[in-house]
C-alpha positions as CSV (number, residue, x, y, z in Angstrom):
1,M,-73.2,34.2,-43.6
2,T,-75.5,37.0,-43.6
3,R,-73.8,38.7,-40.5
4,I,-70.8,40.9,-41.1
5,N,-70.1,42.4,-37.4
6,T,-68.7,39.1,-36.5
7,N,-66.8,37.0,-38.8
8,V,-66.8,33.7,-36.8
9,P,-65.0,31.8,-39.5
10,A,-62.1,34.4,-39.4
11,L,-61.8,34.1,-35.6
12,I,-61.8,30.2,-36.2
13,A,-59.0,30.6,-38.5
14,I,-56.8,33.3,-36.4
15,R,-57.0,31.2,-33.3
16,R,-55.6,28.1,-35.3
17,L,-53.0,30.1,-37.1
18,S,-52.0,31.8,-33.7
19,E,-51.9,28.2,-32.4
20,N,-49.7,26.8,-35.0
21,G,-47.6,29.9,-35.3
22,T,-46.8,29.6,-31.6
23,L,-46.1,25.8,-32.2
24,L,-43.7,26.9,-35.2
25,S,-41.8,29.4,-33.0
26,K,-41.0,26.9,-30.4
27,S,-40.1,24.5,-32.9
28,L,-37.7,27.0,-34.6
29,E,-36.4,27.6,-30.8
30,R,-35.7,23.8,-30.7
31,L,-33.9,23.4,-34.0
32,S,-32.0,26.5,-33.2
33,T,-30.9,25.9,-29.7
34,G,-30.7,21.8,-30.0
35,F,-32.7,21.6,-26.7
36,R,-36.0,20.4,-26.5
37,I,-36.5,22.0,-23.2
38,N,-35.7,25.6,-23.3
39,S,-37.9,26.7,-20.4
40,A,-39.4,25.0,-17.1
41,A,-42.9,25.5,-19.3
42,D,-41.7,23.1,-22.0
43,D,-41.5,20.2,-19.6
44,P,-41.6,20.8,-16.2
45,A,-41.1,16.9,-14.9
46,G,-38.3,16.4,-17.6
47,L,-36.6,19.8,-16.3
48,I,-36.2,18.6,-12.8
49,I,-34.9,15.3,-13.9
50,S,-32.5,16.7,-16.3
51,E,-31.0,19.2,-14.0
52,R,-30.4,16.5,-11.5
53,L,-28.7,14.3,-14.1
54,R,-26.7,17.5,-15.0
55,T,-25.4,18.0,-11.6
56,Q,-24.5,14.4,-11.2
57,I,-22.5,14.9,-14.4
58,A,-20.9,18.0,-13.4
59,T,-19.8,16.2,-9.9
60,L,-18.6,12.8,-11.8
61,R,-16.6,14.7,-14.3
62,K,-14.6,16.7,-11.3
63,A,-14.3,13.2,-9.5
64,V,-12.3,12.1,-12.8
65,S,-10.2,15.3,-12.3
66,N,-9.5,14.1,-8.7
67,N,-8.9,10.7,-9.6
68,E,-6.5,12.0,-12.1
69,R,-4.8,14.3,-9.8
70,A,-4.5,11.6,-7.4
71,Q,-2.7,9.4,-9.7
72,N,-0.2,12.2,-10.6
73,L,0.7,12.5,-7.3
74,I,1.3,8.7,-6.8
75,R,3.1,8.4,-10.0
76,T,5.4,11.3,-8.6
77,A,6.0,9.5,-5.2
78,E,6.7,6.1,-7.1
79,G,9.1,7.8,-9.3
80,S,11.2,9.1,-6.4
81,I,11.0,5.6,-4.7
82,Q,12.1,4.0,-7.6
83,E,15.4,6.0,-7.4
84,I,15.6,5.4,-4.0
85,N,15.1,1.6,-5.1
86,T,17.9,1.7,-7.7
87,L,20.5,3.3,-4.9
88,L,19.4,0.3,-2.7
89,L,20.2,-2.4,-5.3
90,S,23.8,-0.7,-6.0
91,M,24.5,-0.6,-2.0
92,V,23.5,-4.5,-2.1
93,D,26.3,-4.9,-4.7
94,L,28.9,-3.1,-2.7
95,A,27.9,-4.8,0.4
96,T,28.2,-8.3,-1.1
97,E,31.4,-7.5,-2.5
98,A,32.7,-6.3,1.1
99,A,31.7,-9.5,2.6
100,N,34.6,-11.0,0.5
101,T,37.0,-10.1,2.9
102,G,39.4,-12.5,2.1
103,A,39.8,-11.0,-1.2
104,L,39.6,-7.6,-0.7
105,S,42.0,-5.3,1.0
106,A,40.9,-2.7,3.5
107,E,41.3,0.1,1.3
108,E,38.7,-1.7,-1.4
109,I,36.5,-2.2,1.4
110,E,36.8,1.6,2.6
111,A,36.0,2.5,-1.0
112,N,33.0,0.6,-1.1
113,Q,31.8,2.3,2.2
114,N,32.4,5.7,0.5
115,Q,30.1,4.9,-2.0
116,I,27.4,3.5,0.5
117,D,27.7,6.5,2.6
118,A,26.8,8.7,-0.5
119,A,24.1,6.6,-1.6
120,I,22.5,6.8,1.9
121,Q,23.0,10.5,1.9
122,A,21.4,10.3,-1.7
123,I,18.4,8.4,-0.2
124,D,17.8,10.9,2.6
125,R,18.0,13.8,0.3
126,I,15.3,12.2,-2.1
127,A,13.2,11.5,0.7
128,N,13.5,14.8,2.4
129,T,12.7,16.7,-1.1
130,A,10.4,14.8,-2.9
131,K,7.4,16.9,-3.7
132,F,4.0,17.1,-5.5
133,G,3.6,20.9,-5.6
134,T,4.3,22.3,-2.1
135,Q,3.5,18.9,-0.5
136,H,6.2,16.7,0.9
137,L,5.7,12.9,-0.5
138,L,8.3,11.1,1.5
139,D,9.2,12.9,4.5
140,G,6.9,11.4,7.0
141,T,4.5,14.1,6.6
142,L,2.0,11.7,4.8
143,D,2.6,8.7,7.2
144,Y,0.2,7.9,10.1
145,T,0.6,8.9,13.4
146,V,0.1,6.2,16.1
147,S,-0.2,6.7,19.9
148,G,-0.2,4.0,22.7
149,I,2.4,1.7,21.1
150,T,4.4,0.1,24.1
151,A,7.5,-2.1,24.0
152,S,5.5,-5.4,24.8
153,S,2.8,-4.5,22.7
154,L,3.9,-4.1,19.0
155,D,7.5,-4.0,17.1
156,E,6.3,-2.4,14.0
157,T,3.2,-0.6,13.0
158,D,2.4,0.5,9.5
159,I,-0.9,2.3,8.5
160,F,-1.8,2.3,5.2
161,G,-5.0,4.0,5.1
162,A,-7.2,5.2,8.2
163,S,-10.9,6.6,8.2
164,I,-11.0,9.0,11.2
165,P,-14.9,9.4,12.0
166,T,-16.5,12.7,11.6
167,G,-15.9,14.6,14.7
168,Q,-13.1,12.5,16.3
169,S,-9.3,13.0,16.4
170,T,-8.7,9.6,16.2
171,L,-9.2,6.2,15.2
172,A,-9.3,3.6,18.1
173,V,-7.4,0.4,17.0
174,R,-7.8,-2.8,19.2
175,I,-5.8,-5.8,18.6
176,K,-6.9,-9.0,20.3
177,V,-4.8,-12.2,20.3
178,V,-7.1,-15.2,19.2
179,D,-4.4,-17.7,19.3
180,D,-0.8,-17.3,20.0
181,A,2.0,-17.8,17.3
182,E,4.7,-20.4,17.7
183,R,8.0,-21.2,16.7
184,G,9.0,-24.7,15.3
185,S,10.2,-26.5,18.5
186,V,11.7,-29.7,19.0
187,R,12.5,-31.2,22.5
188,L,15.2,-33.4,23.8
189,S,13.7,-34.6,26.7
190,A,13.5,-37.3,29.4
191,F,17.7,-37.5,29.8
192,K,19.4,-37.9,33.1
193,G,22.8,-37.1,34.3
194,T,24.8,-33.8,33.4
195,S,26.8,-35.0,30.5
196,A,26.4,-37.4,27.2
197,A,27.2,-40.8,28.0
198,S,28.6,-41.4,24.3
199,A,29.3,-39.4,21.5
200,I,26.5,-37.6,19.7
201,T,26.0,-36.8,16.1
202,L,23.2,-34.3,15.1
203,Q,22.0,-32.8,11.6
204,I,20.0,-29.9,12.3
205,S,17.8,-28.4,9.7
206,G,15.8,-25.0,9.7
207,N,15.2,-22.2,7.5
208,E,18.5,-21.0,6.7
209,G,19.8,-24.4,5.8
210,T,21.3,-27.7,7.6
211,A,24.1,-28.3,9.6
212,V,25.8,-31.5,11.5
213,I,27.5,-31.0,14.7
214,V,29.4,-33.9,16.4
215,I,29.1,-33.8,20.1
216,A,32.1,-36.0,21.9
217,A,31.1,-38.0,24.8
218,S,31.1,-36.7,28.3
219,S,29.8,-33.2,26.9
220,T,27.5,-31.4,29.0
221,A,23.8,-30.3,28.1
222,S,25.3,-26.5,28.4
223,S,28.0,-27.5,25.6
224,I,25.4,-29.3,23.6
225,V,23.5,-26.1,23.6
226,A,26.6,-24.1,22.6
227,A,27.3,-26.5,19.8
228,V,24.0,-25.8,18.4
229,N,24.0,-22.1,19.0
230,S,27.5,-21.9,17.0
231,V,26.0,-23.0,13.9
232,K,22.3,-20.8,14.0
233,D,23.2,-18.8,11.5
234,S,23.7,-21.3,8.9
235,T,20.5,-23.6,10.3
236,G,18.0,-20.9,11.6
237,V,18.0,-23.2,14.6
238,S,18.8,-22.1,18.1
239,A,19.0,-24.3,21.4
240,V,18.0,-23.5,25.0
241,R,18.5,-25.5,28.2
242,S,14.9,-25.8,30.0
243,T,14.3,-23.5,32.8
244,V,11.9,-26.3,34.6
245,A,14.5,-28.5,36.1
246,A,18.2,-28.8,36.1
247,N,19.4,-31.1,33.3
248,S,15.7,-31.8,32.3
249,G,16.0,-31.2,28.7
250,I,16.9,-29.0,25.6
251,T,14.7,-27.5,22.9
252,F,15.4,-26.6,19.5
253,L,13.9,-23.6,18.1
254,S,13.4,-22.1,15.0
255,V,14.8,-18.1,15.1
256,A,15.2,-17.0,11.3
257,G,12.9,-14.6,9.7
258,E,11.1,-11.3,10.3
259,S,9.3,-12.8,13.3
260,S,12.3,-14.1,14.9
261,G,11.1,-18.1,14.2
262,F,7.4,-17.5,14.6
263,G,5.3,-18.8,11.8
264,A,3.9,-21.9,9.8
265,D,6.7,-21.3,7.3
266,Q,9.2,-21.7,10.3
267,F,10.7,-25.4,11.0
268,V,13.0,-27.4,13.1
269,K,14.3,-30.8,12.3
270,I,16.7,-32.6,14.1
271,V,18.2,-35.8,12.9
272,D,20.0,-38.4,15.2
273,L,22.8,-39.6,12.9
274,D,23.9,-42.5,15.2
275,T,23.0,-46.0,14.2
276,D,21.9,-47.3,17.7
277,G,18.1,-46.5,16.6
278,N,17.1,-45.4,20.1
279,G,17.2,-41.9,19.6
280,V,20.3,-39.4,21.0
281,K,22.0,-40.8,24.3
282,I,22.5,-38.4,27.1
283,G,23.8,-39.3,30.5
284,S,24.6,-42.7,31.9
285,T,21.5,-43.7,33.2
286,G,18.9,-42.9,30.8
287,T,17.8,-42.3,27.1
288,A,16.5,-39.0,25.7
289,R,14.2,-38.9,22.8
290,L,13.3,-36.2,20.2
291,T,9.6,-34.9,20.4
292,D,7.3,-34.8,17.4
293,G,9.8,-37.5,15.5
294,G,12.4,-34.6,15.3
295,V,10.3,-32.4,13.1
296,D,8.2,-29.5,14.0
297,F,6.5,-26.6,12.1
298,G,5.6,-23.1,13.8
299,K,2.2,-21.5,13.6
300,D,0.7,-18.2,12.6
301,I,-0.8,-15.7,14.9
302,I,-4.4,-15.9,14.6
303,A,-5.6,-12.3,15.7
304,T,-8.6,-9.8,15.1
305,V,-8.1,-6.1,14.5
306,N,-11.4,-3.9,15.8
307,G,-13.4,-7.2,15.6
308,V,-12.3,-8.4,12.1
309,A,-10.2,-11.3,11.6
310,A,-6.7,-10.5,10.1
311,A,-4.5,-12.1,7.8
312,G,-1.6,-14.0,10.0
313,K,2.1,-14.5,8.9
314,G,4.4,-15.1,11.8
315,L,3.9,-12.7,14.3
316,R,2.4,-10.1,12.0
317,A,-1.4,-9.3,11.5
318,V,-2.6,-7.8,8.3
319,I,-5.8,-5.9,8.0
320,N,-7.6,-4.6,5.0
321,T,-10.9,-3.1,5.7
322,Q,-12.9,0.2,4.2
323,T,-12.1,1.9,7.4
324,L,-8.4,0.7,8.2
325,K,-5.5,-0.8,6.3
326,G,-2.7,-1.5,8.3
327,S,0.0,-4.3,9.1
328,F,1.1,-5.0,12.8
329,L,3.9,-7.1,13.8
330,L,3.3,-8.1,17.4
331,D,6.2,-8.5,19.9
332,A,6.7,-11.9,21.1
333,T,5.5,-11.1,24.9
334,F,2.2,-10.2,23.1
335,G,1.7,-12.6,20.2
336,G,4.0,-15.4,21.2
337,R,2.7,-16.8,24.6
338,A,-0.2,-18.8,25.1
339,S,-1.0,-16.5,28.2
340,S,-1.6,-13.7,25.5
341,V,-4.8,-15.6,24.2
342,G,-7.7,-13.1,24.7
343,L,-5.3,-10.2,25.4
344,T,-6.5,-6.9,23.8
345,K,-3.9,-4.2,23.0
346,R,-5.2,-0.5,21.6
347,I,-3.6,2.0,19.7
348,D,-4.8,5.3,18.2
349,V,-4.2,6.1,15.1
350,K,-4.4,10.3,14.8
351,S,-6.1,12.2,12.3
352,T,-2.8,14.2,11.5
353,G,-0.9,12.4,8.3
354,G,-2.2,10.5,5.6
355,L,-4.0,11.3,2.2
356,T,-7.5,11.6,1.5
357,F,-8.5,11.3,-1.8
358,Q,-12.1,12.7,-3.0
359,L,-12.6,9.9,-5.8
360,G,-16.4,9.7,-5.7
361,S,-19.1,12.2,-6.4
362,G,-20.5,11.9,-3.0
363,T,-19.5,13.1,0.6
364,T,-19.6,9.8,2.3
365,A,-16.6,7.7,3.5
366,N,-17.3,5.4,0.0
367,D,-16.5,8.3,-2.0
368,K,-13.0,8.9,-0.4
369,E,-9.8,6.6,-0.2
370,F,-7.5,7.0,2.7
371,F,-3.7,6.3,2.0
372,G,-0.8,6.7,3.8
373,I,3.1,7.0,2.6
374,K,5.7,5.8,4.9
375,Q,8.3,8.1,5.8
376,L,11.4,6.6,3.7
377,N,14.4,8.5,5.5
378,T,17.5,5.9,5.9
379,F,16.8,6.1,9.9
380,N,13.5,4.4,8.9
381,L,14.4,1.9,6.5
382,G,15.0,-1.7,7.4
383,S,14.0,-3.3,10.7
384,G,13.9,-2.9,14.2
385,S,14.5,-6.6,14.7
386,S,17.5,-7.6,16.8
387,L,18.7,-9.6,13.8
388,T,18.9,-6.4,11.6
389,G,18.8,-2.9,12.0
390,F,18.3,0.5,10.2
391,L,20.0,2.0,7.0
392,N,21.5,5.0,9.0
393,Q,23.5,2.0,10.9
394,I,25.6,0.9,8.3
395,V,27.5,4.4,7.4
396,S,31.2,4.8,8.3
397,G,31.8,4.4,12.2
398,Q,28.7,2.9,13.1
399,S,28.1,-0.6,14.4
400,Y,26.9,-2.1,11.0
401,S,29.5,-0.5,8.6
402,L,31.0,-2.7,6.0
403,K,34.4,-2.7,8.2
404,N,32.7,-3.8,11.4
405,N,29.9,-6.0,10.4
406,P,29.5,-6.6,6.6
407,D,26.9,-9.5,7.0
408,R,24.5,-7.4,9.2
409,A,24.8,-4.7,6.9
410,L,23.6,-6.9,3.7
411,R,20.8,-7.8,5.7
412,I,20.1,-4.5,6.8
413,I,19.8,-3.3,3.1
414,Q,18.1,-6.2,2.0
415,A,15.4,-5.2,4.8
416,A,15.5,-1.7,3.4
417,I,14.6,-3.0,0.0
418,D,11.7,-4.7,1.2
419,D,10.2,-1.9,2.7
420,V,10.6,0.2,-0.5
421,T,9.4,-2.3,-2.7
422,A,6.5,-2.7,-0.5
423,Q,5.7,0.7,-0.5
424,R,6.0,0.7,-4.2
425,G,3.7,-2.3,-4.6
426,R,1.2,-0.4,-2.3
427,L,1.2,2.7,-4.6
428,G,0.9,0.8,-8.0
429,A,-1.9,-1.3,-6.2
430,E,-3.5,2.1,-5.3
431,E,-3.1,3.3,-8.9
432,K,-4.2,0.5,-10.7
433,N,-6.8,-1.3,-8.7
434,V,-8.2,1.9,-6.9
435,I,-7.7,4.9,-9.0
436,Q,-7.3,3.4,-12.7
437,S,-10.5,1.3,-12.1
438,N,-12.4,4.0,-10.6
439,I,-11.7,6.5,-13.4
440,A,-13.0,3.9,-16.0
441,S,-16.1,3.0,-13.8
442,L,-16.8,6.9,-13.3
443,Q,-16.4,7.7,-17.4
444,V,-18.8,4.9,-18.1
445,T,-21.1,6.2,-15.7
446,I,-20.8,9.8,-17.2
447,E,-21.3,8.1,-20.7
448,N,-24.6,6.5,-19.5
449,M,-25.9,9.6,-17.5
450,A,-25.2,11.9,-20.5
451,A,-27.1,9.7,-22.8
452,A,-30.0,9.7,-20.3
453,E,-29.7,13.4,-20.0
454,S,-29.7,13.7,-23.8
455,R,-32.7,11.8,-24.4
456,I,-34.4,14.0,-22.1
457,R,-33.3,17.4,-22.7
458,D,-31.9,17.6,-26.2
459,T,-33.7,18.0,-29.4
460,D,-34.3,15.1,-31.9
461,F,-33.4,16.8,-35.2
462,A,-35.0,14.1,-37.2
463,S,-38.4,14.2,-35.7
464,E,-38.3,18.3,-35.0
465,T,-37.7,19.0,-38.7
466,A,-40.5,16.8,-39.7
467,E,-42.8,18.5,-37.2
468,F,-41.4,22.0,-38.2
469,T,-42.1,20.9,-42.2
470,R,-45.8,20.4,-40.9
471,L,-46.3,23.6,-38.7
472,Q,-44.8,25.6,-41.7
473,I,-47.8,23.9,-43.8
474,L,-50.2,24.9,-41.5
475,V,-49.3,28.2,-40.9
476,Q,-49.4,29.0,-44.5
477,A,-52.5,27.1,-45.2
478,G,-53.8,28.9,-42.0
479,T,-52.9,32.3,-43.7
480,A,-54.5,31.4,-46.8
481,I,-57.9,30.3,-44.9
482,L,-57.9,33.5,-43.1
483,A,-57.8,35.6,-46.2
484,Q,-60.7,33.5,-47.6
485,A,-62.6,34.0,-44.2
486,N,-62.0,37.9,-44.5
487,L,-63.9,37.8,-48.1
488,L,-67.0,35.9,-46.8
489,P,-69.1,39.0,-45.0
490,Q,-68.4,40.6,-48.8
491,S,-71.5,38.2,-50.2
492,V,-73.7,40.5,-48.0
493,L,-73.4,43.1,-50.5
494,Q,-75.3,41.1,-53.3
495,L,-78.4,41.3,-50.6
496,L,-78.3,45.1,-51.1
497,G,-78.8,45.0,-54.9
């Protein structure tokens, strides 16, 4: 070291001290902010990944908020529907009591009717005023609008959810009959003549119960049909004359239930209680036989909706897919005839109506839930079936009031309860199986993504404090060494003597 203009050891010490000082400053920044990455230069690739994860976490957290808001809407609607259900249950008690006309006076029945009228008004008021914020819930605003229904196609259409393709105003729904529904049917055939040759005793059983009828000798086929039909409310079985040829037979048909006797759970059983062992005697020159041993069950509809196999029950076809959830009650002329096999009917679900819940973090249909809430006014609760009717038809002065037809009024109320409980069930299933499970899934995803983002971006204080201590020592050592390096050129003074 005999040169004084350039102190190389000092330069080396300065460079090392500067590097360690920069690292110490960065370590201090990480410890003070809690982030390992404070600028893009700290870890460019890590910054890109962590920012993407942050974006996903932010959208997932908003998705959780969306789910919770959807849950609040559903609970608000369900609370109003529960009150409607309570009113309907009270109406069942009143209608059942009013049917006891032998023990109730006209004044008591009228008092029950007044209570039912008030309950119906209350139901309409709830349906018209139930809101979530400014949004009506039960007045039909959130029900899907359907067009293309004809009298010979569908008796009832309920759309629970429909995903309308982007850019389209409707979703086409094509219902195809693969195999027709059938009633339970027993035929009394192969008899001749126009009247019974001897007395006939028949036990008739169906979905409503069992009755025994005794038909006198010389009774005509028409009187046999009339006798069977006189007890059809007790048995759920009706009789019709064959239209093929006069006096050629009588057919016993199941007629009970929503689908008017169609379906695998419908049956007809005819038992000849005579002791001759040869079947039912009709006419003086022939013996009639009961087909199928006197017992037959119906058959459910087999249908597809937009090419997807639907669940059939009687004349009702139910579909539940990602794009369409709905229930369709086919008219008997469409789904209950062999000639309808292969026939397709089209209806259109319009984009107006229904709810769209943004439940995921993306923008595809998989991130959304489509849901409709049926209109629950009294003119829509019940059934359009010829065996029932709608709730507004049982008020004072209407055809099915307690005074005019208490039995029919009771059936209508029971049908209305079925409507309301079905809607409550769908709301409950939506909340439990879709929203609550989705919230749980989203929260687990947020936890895992936050952990991944933290591992990339956050400071590990254990390792960082160890590094900070090391750098502190190096800076201190570097400072001391620089001081020593600065003293080295002074040794040249000894050469100057």
